[in-house]
C-alpha atoms as one frame of an Amber mdcrd trajectory, in Angstrom:
protein
  35.098  30.580  33.254  31.358  30.501  33.939  30.704  30.309  30.197  32.872
  27.188  30.001  30.881  25.697  32.871  27.649  26.478  31.001  28.926  24.769
  27.853  30.050  21.745  29.873  26.644  21.517  31.554  24.874  21.673  28.189
  27.088  18.889  26.797  26.385  16.779  29.883  22.662  17.502  29.503  22.781
  16.243  25.931  24.462  13.010  27.012  21.888  12.538  29.782  19.083  13.021
  27.287  20.566  10.280  25.095  20.711   7.997  28.142  17.096   8.769  29.008
  15.934   7.867  25.510  18.153   4.796  25.149  18.083   3.351  28.686  17.277
  -0.359  28.730  15.301  -0.290  31.997  12.879   2.147  33.582  15.300   2.762
  36.449  18.029   3.847  34.004  15.572   6.294  32.505  14.546   7.531  35.943
  18.180   8.087  36.914  18.739   9.973  33.666  15.644  12.114  34.300  16.914
  12.948  37.783  20.311  13.827  36.334  18.662  16.032  33.710  16.861  17.845
  36.511  20.130  18.358  38.366  21.811  19.643  35.209  18.918  22.039  34.655
  19.441  23.381  38.182  23.128  23.993  37.455  22.301  25.630  34.125  19.733
  27.934  35.769  22.215  28.961  38.456  25.013  29.582  35.935  22.700  31.521
  33.639  21.668  33.717  36.539  25.262  34.517  37.395  26.213  35.105  33.745
  23.371  37.578  33.218  23.767  39.227  36.622  20.321  38.181  37.858  20.688
  36.248  41.113  16.932  35.650  41.291  17.481  32.708  38.937  19.072  30.956
  41.909  15.709  31.047  43.710  14.095  29.432  40.681  16.842  26.780  40.653
  16.265  25.972  44.336  12.515  25.674  43.775  13.123  23.393  40.808  15.459
  21.263  42.951  12.711  20.726  45.518  10.233  19.784  42.784  12.794  17.413
  41.280  13.237  15.566  44.585   9.489  15.272  45.185   8.933  14.082  41.618
  11.546  11.346  41.863  10.089  10.081  45.135   6.594  10.082  43.625   7.731
   8.040  40.610   9.620   5.580  42.811   6.560   5.169  45.060   4.392   4.582
  41.999   6.666   1.836  40.672   6.932   0.224  44.087   3.349   0.392  45.370
   1.127   1.263  42.418  -1.343   4.176  42.452  -0.241   7.183  44.454  -3.637
   7.799  46.051  -3.601   4.567  48.038  -1.910   4.858  51.423  -1.714   1.115
  52.105  -3.127   1.043  55.646  -3.942  -2.380  56.997  -7.555  -3.393  57.398
  -8.721  -0.972  54.715 -10.679  -2.430  51.823  -9.729  -1.234  48.353 -12.526
  -1.158  45.798
């Protein structure tokens, strides 16, 4: 049953990759990249259970946290520009 879940996740990952390459807007591509990250988390967790190594679940959780931070960073970049600028009022930008 877990092997069928792994195959289903790989098929879904392939479809998400097609969407990321073909997406008409940057937000479609960003959504596909986030979905690819989520599918990778599921694949890591399933692979860990299939091989009997539950430490893959720790790697999947770490990757999930990095995926969330990465998506927020990209969204902030597209909304406000460079990530180093905090946007405080009264501050001159050179």
